[in-house]
Structure formats: structure tokens, C-alpha cells
C-alpha positions as CSV (number, residue, x, y, z in Angstrom):
1,M,7.7,-8.7,-3.2
2,A,7.0,-7.6,0.4
3,L,3.3,-8.6,0.0
4,L,4.3,-12.1,-1.2
5,A,6.8,-12.4,1.6
6,G,4.3,-11.3,4.2
7,Y,1.7,-13.7,2.8
8,G,4.2,-16.6,2.9
9,L,5.3,-15.8,6.4
10,A,1.7,-15.5,7.6
11,N,0.9,-18.9,6.1
12,Y,3.9,-20.4,7.8
13,L,2.9,-19.0,11.2
14,W,-0.7,-20.2,10.9
15,K,0.6,-23.8,10.4
16,L,2.3,-23.7,13.8
17,R,0.3,-25.6,16.4
18,A,0.9,-23.2,19.3
19,I,-0.4,-20.2,17.3
20,R,-3.6,-22.0,16.5
21,T,-4.4,-22.8,20.2
22,V,-3.6,-19.3,21.3
23,V,-5.7,-17.7,18.6
24,Q,-8.7,-20.0,19.4
25,L,-8.6,-18.6,23.0
26,L,-8.9,-15.0,21.8
27,S,-12.0,-13.4,20.6
28,T,-11.1,-11.7,17.4
29,H,-12.9,-9.1,15.3
30,L,-11.9,-6.4,12.9
31,V,-11.5,-3.0,14.4
32,I,-10.9,0.1,12.2
33,S,-10.1,3.1,14.3
34,S,-10.3,6.7,13.1
35,L,-6.5,6.9,13.2
36,T,-6.3,4.0,10.7
37,V,-8.7,5.9,8.4
38,R,-6.7,9.1,8.7
39,V,-3.4,7.4,8.0
40,A,-4.8,5.5,5.0
41,T,-6.3,8.8,3.7
42,L,-3.0,10.6,4.2
43,I,-1.1,7.9,2.3
44,L,-3.7,8.0,-0.5
45,V,-3.5,11.8,-0.8
46,V,0.3,11.7,-0.9
47,L,0.2,9.0,-3.6
48,I,-2.3,10.9,-5.7
49,G,-0.2,14.0,-5.3
50,V,3.0,12.3,-6.4
51,V,1.3,10.7,-9.4
52,F,-0.3,14.0,-10.4
53,S,3.0,15.9,-10.1
54,F,4.8,13.3,-12.2
55,S,2.1,13.5,-14.9
56,L,2.5,17.3,-15.0
57,W,6.3,17.1,-15.2
58,I,6.2,14.6,-18.1
59,F,3.9,16.8,-20.2
60,V,5.6,20.1,-19.5
61,R,6.6,20.5,-23.1
62,T,4.5,19.6,-26.1
63,A,5.4,16.9,-28.6
64,R,6.2,19.5,-31.2
65,E,8.8,21.1,-28.9
66,N,10.4,17.8,-28.1
67,I,10.6,16.9,-31.8
68,Q,12.1,20.3,-32.7
69,E,14.7,20.0,-29.9
70,G,15.8,16.5,-31.0
């Protein structure tokens, strides 16, 4: 939802005439700093850790133990 809202808001802003004239005056190019790479790597490591932890937690007991308990 946040991605869609951000996309819609960005489209609305680009339609504004004042934004277009200011952006045309600026020289724009993509810059990826080392901090950006580190933050993205940290987020990815945390995400993989959470997914791995949940997968271990789900399969703590075998299917046979779950059936016998139920």
C-alpha cells in the first residue's frame, strides 16, 4: 500500500508545473553511496534472519509429533 501511495504521490507531484521547471534546472544523476549499500545490506541480512528464524520455529516438531499431540 505504501508503495502504491508513494507512486501515486510522485505522479501527482510530477504533474505540477513548478516542479518540472525546477527539476529541469538541476543536473540530476543517480548516486549510490557506501552508506546506502551498507543500510540496504543490513536490512537484507535482518530480513533473511527473520525469515530463517520463522522457518526454524515452524518446523521445530515433526509432523508425527503434531499428529500424535492432536
